[in-house]
DRENRO-177759 format. One record per residue: residue number from 1; residue in one letter; x, y, z negated of N, C-alpha, C, O in turn. Coordinates in steps of 0.1 Angstrom, whole numbers. Layout:
N
+-----+-----+-------+--------+-------+--------+---------+-------+-------+--------+-------+-------+--------+-------+
!   n ! res ! neast ! nnorth !   nup ! caeast ! canorth !  caup ! ceast ! cnorth !   cup ! oeast ! onorth !   oup !
+-----+-----+-------+--------+-------+--------+---------+-------+-------+--------+-------+-------+--------+-------+
! NUM !   a !     X !      Y !     Z !      X !       Y !     Z !     X !      Y !     Z !     X !      Y !     Z !
...
+-----+-----+-------+--------+-------+--------+---------+-------+-------+--------+-------+-------+--------+-------+
END
This chain:
52
+-----+-----+-------+--------+-------+--------+---------+-------+-------+--------+-------+-------+--------+-------+
!   n ! res ! neast ! nnorth !   nup ! caeast ! canorth !  caup ! ceast ! cnorth !   cup ! oeast ! onorth !   oup !
+-----+-----+-------+--------+-------+--------+---------+-------+-------+--------+-------+-------+--------+-------+
!   1 !   m !     9 !    -11 !    -2 !     -1 !       0 !    -1 !     9 !     12 !     0 !    20 !     11 !    -6 !
!   2 !   t !     4 !     23 !     7 !     13 !      34 !     8 !     7 !     45 !    -2 !    -4 !     44 !    -7 !
!   3 !   l !    15 !     53 !    -5 !     12 !      65 !   -15 !    -3 !     72 !   -11 !   -11 !     74 !   -19 !
!   4 !   s !    -4 !     74 !     1 !    -16 !      79 !     6 !   -29 !     73 !     4 !   -39 !     78 !     1 !
!   5 !   t !   -27 !     60 !     7 !    -40 !      52 !     2 !   -43 !     48 !   -12 !   -54 !     44 !   -16 !
!   6 !   i !   -32 !     49 !   -19 !    -34 !      50 !   -34 !   -40 !     63 !   -37 !   -49 !     63 !   -46 !
!   7 !   l !   -37 !     73 !   -33 !    -41 !      87 !   -35 !   -57 !     88 !   -33 !   -65 !     93 !   -41 !
!   8 !   v !   -61 !     82 !   -20 !    -75 !      82 !   -14 !   -83 !     74 !   -23 !   -95 !     78 !   -25 !
!   9 !   i !   -78 !     63 !   -30 !    -86 !      54 !   -39 !   -89 !     60 !   -51 !  -100 !     59 !   -57 !
!  10 !   i !   -77 !     66 !   -56 !    -80 !      74 !   -70 !   -88 !     86 !   -69 !   -94 !     89 !   -79 !
!  11 !   l !   -89 !     94 !   -58 !    -98 !     102 !   -55 !  -112 !     99 !   -53 !  -120 !    107 !   -57 !
!  12 !   i !  -115 !     87 !   -47 !   -126 !      81 !   -46 !  -133 !     78 !   -59 !  -145 !     82 !   -60 !
!  13 !   l !  -125 !     70 !   -69 !   -128 !      68 !   -83 !  -131 !     81 !   -90 !  -141 !     81 !   -97 !
!  14 !   i !  -123 !     92 !   -90 !   -129 !     105 !   -96 !  -140 !    111 !   -90 !  -147 !    119 !   -97 !
!  15 !   l !  -143 !    108 !   -77 !   -156 !     114 !   -73 !  -168 !    107 !   -77 !  -179 !    112 !   -79 !
!  16 !   i !  -165 !     92 !   -79 !   -177 !      86 !   -86 !  -180 !     89 !  -100 !  -191 !     90 !  -106 !
!  17 !   g !  -167 !     91 !  -106 !   -167 !      96 !  -120 !  -174 !    110 !  -122 !  -178 !    113 !  -133 !
!  18 !   a !  -175 !    118 !  -114 !   -179 !     130 !  -114 !  -194 !    134 !  -111 !  -200 !    145 !  -112 !
!  19 !   v !  -199 !    124 !  -106 !   -213 !     125 !  -101 !  -220 !    127 !  -114 !  -218 !    120 !  -124 !
!  20 !   p !  -229 !    137 !  -112 !   -238 !     140 !  -126 !  -250 !    131 !  -130 !  -261 !    136 !  -133 !
!  21 !   a !  -246 !    118 !  -128 !   -256 !     108 !  -131 !  -255 !    102 !  -146 !  -264 !     98 !  -153 !
!  22 !   w !  -243 !    102 !  -149 !   -239 !      97 !  -162 !  -241 !    107 !  -174 !  -243 !    118 !  -170 !
!  23 !   p !  -242 !    105 !  -185 !   -248 !     113 !  -196 !  -236 !    125 !  -198 !  -239 !    137 !  -199 !
!  24 !   h !  -222 !    119 !  -197 !   -213 !     128 !  -201 !  -210 !    139 !  -193 !  -203 !    148 !  -197 !
!  25 !   s !  -216 !    136 !  -179 !   -213 !     146 !  -170 !  -225 !    154 !  -165 !  -224 !    161 !  -155 !
!  26 !   r !  -235 !    152 !  -172 !   -249 !     157 !  -167 !  -249 !    173 !  -166 !  -255 !    178 !  -157 !
!  27 !   s !  -243 !    179 !  -175 !   -244 !     193 !  -179 !  -233 !    200 !  -169 !  -232 !    212 !  -168 !
!  28 !   w !  -225 !    191 !  -161 !   -213 !     200 !  -155 !  -221 !    205 !  -140 !  -217 !    214 !  -132 !
!  29 !   g !  -233 !    197 !  -138 !   -237 !     201 !  -123 !  -230 !    195 !  -111 !  -222 !    185 !  -114 !
!  30 !   y !  -231 !    199 !   -98 !   -225 !     193 !   -88 !  -211 !    199 !   -85 !  -206 !    195 !   -74 !
!  31 !   g !  -207 !    208 !   -92 !   -192 !     214 !   -92 !  -182 !    206 !   -90 !  -175 !    207 !   -80 !
!  32 !   p !  -179 !    196 !   -98 !   -167 !     189 !   -99 !  -169 !    178 !   -88 !  -159 !    175 !   -81 !
!  33 !   s !  -181 !    172 !   -86 !   -179 !     162 !   -73 !  -179 !    169 !   -61 !  -175 !    164 !   -51 !
!  34 !   g !  -184 !    180 !   -61 !   -184 !     187 !   -48 !  -168 !    191 !   -44 !  -163 !    189 !   -33 !
!  35 !   i !  -161 !    196 !   -54 !   -147 !     202 !   -52 !  -138 !    187 !   -48 !  -130 !    186 !   -38 !
!  36 !   v !  -140 !    177 !   -57 !   -134 !     163 !   -52 !  -139 !    159 !   -39 !  -130 !    156 !   -31 !
!  37 !   g !  -150 !    159 !   -36 !   -155 !     156 !   -22 !  -149 !    163 !   -12 !  -146 !    157 !    -2 !
!  38 !   v !  -146 !    176 !   -14 !   -139 !     183 !    -3 !  -125 !    180 !    -2 !  -119 !    181 !     8 !
!  39 !   i !  -118 !    178 !   -14 !   -104 !     172 !   -13 !  -102 !    160 !    -6 !   -92 !    159 !     2 !
!  40 !   l !  -113 !    149 !    -9 !   -111 !     138 !    -5 !  -115 !    138 !    12 !  -109 !    130 !    19 !
!  41 !   v !  -122 !    146 !    16 !   -126 !     147 !    31 !  -113 !    154 !    38 !  -110 !    150 !    50 !
!  42 !   v !  -105 !    163 !    31 !    -94 !     169 !    38 !   -84 !    157 !    39 !   -79 !    154 !    49 !
!  43 !   l !   -82 !    150 !    27 !    -73 !     140 !    27 !   -75 !    128 !    37 !   -65 !    123 !    42 !
!  44 !   l !   -87 !    124 !    39 !    -91 !     115 !    48 !   -88 !    121 !    62 !   -82 !    114 !    69 !
!  45 !   i !   -91 !    133 !    65 !    -87 !     141 !    80 !   -73 !    138 !    82 !   -70 !    132 !    92 !
!  46 !   l !   -63 !    142 !    73 !    -49 !     144 !    72 !   -45 !    129 !    76 !   -37 !    127 !    85 !
!  47 !   l !   -50 !    119 !    69 !    -45 !     106 !    69 !   -49 !     99 !    82 !   -42 !     91 !    87 !
!  48 !   l !   -61 !    103 !    87 !    -66 !     100 !   102 !   -57 !    106 !   114 !   -57 !    101 !   125 !
!  49 !   m !   -51 !    118 !   110 !    -44 !     125 !   121 !   -29 !    120 !   119 !   -21 !    122 !   128 !
!  50 !   g !   -25 !    113 !   107 !    -12 !     107 !   106 !    -3 !    117 !   101 !     9 !    115 !   101 !
!  51 !   r !    -9 !    129 !    94 !      0 !     140 !    86 !     5 !    134 !    75 !    15 !    139 !    70 !
!  52 !   i !     0 !    124 !    69 !      3 !     120 !    55 !    11 !    107 !    55 !    14 !    102 !    45 !
+-----+-----+-------+--------+-------+--------+---------+-------+-------+--------+-------+-------+--------+-------+
END
């Protein structure tokens, strides 16, 4: 596994953990999951373009 693959997997897990469906994150709103989602999309695009 390359470093970029591990980074994408970690970001996916963080995105799932930030979804406001669990009691610990219900008051956060969609901010954290939206920010992590944008970072994940950018990293996936860079990964597919071969820049990472």
